[in-house]
C-alpha positions, 0 to 999 in steps of 0.5 A: 786307566788305573785312575779310572779303575780306582774311581770305579772301585771307589764309586762301587764302595760308596754305592755299597755303603749307600745300599747298606745304609738304606738297608739299615734304615729300611730294617729300622723302619720295619722294626719301628712299624712292627713295634707301633703295631704291637703297641696299638694292638696292646692298647686296643686289647686294653681298651676293648672293654671300654669300646664295647661298653656303650654298645653293651649298655645300649643292647641291655637298655633295648632288651629291658625295653623289649621285656617291659613291652612283652610284660605289658602285652602279656598283662593286656592279653591276660586282662582280655582273657579274664574279661572274656572268661567272665563274660562266658561264665555269665552267659553259661550261668544264664543259659544254665539258669534258663534250662533249670527254670524252663526245661522244656525250651 
């Protein structure tokens, strides 16, 4: 009986040692994972501007294109308005001249 109890105590001690080692390994893995996560976060923060740069460059290029297109449209509209104004001026001049030359009309 004492032999059985001794073996049980010895098995319990071994089991506790195994559990303790497993707990230590688990904590080490958790700490390692945390350290890796922190390192990756720091690397991300460090490289964030480099990651954003291509997107900002593309957005700026699109903005420049949009501004250029608006400028072209503005110039075209301005040209059309000037032509329209010149035509109306000629029509108004012709009508005024007609009235002066033939007031009874």
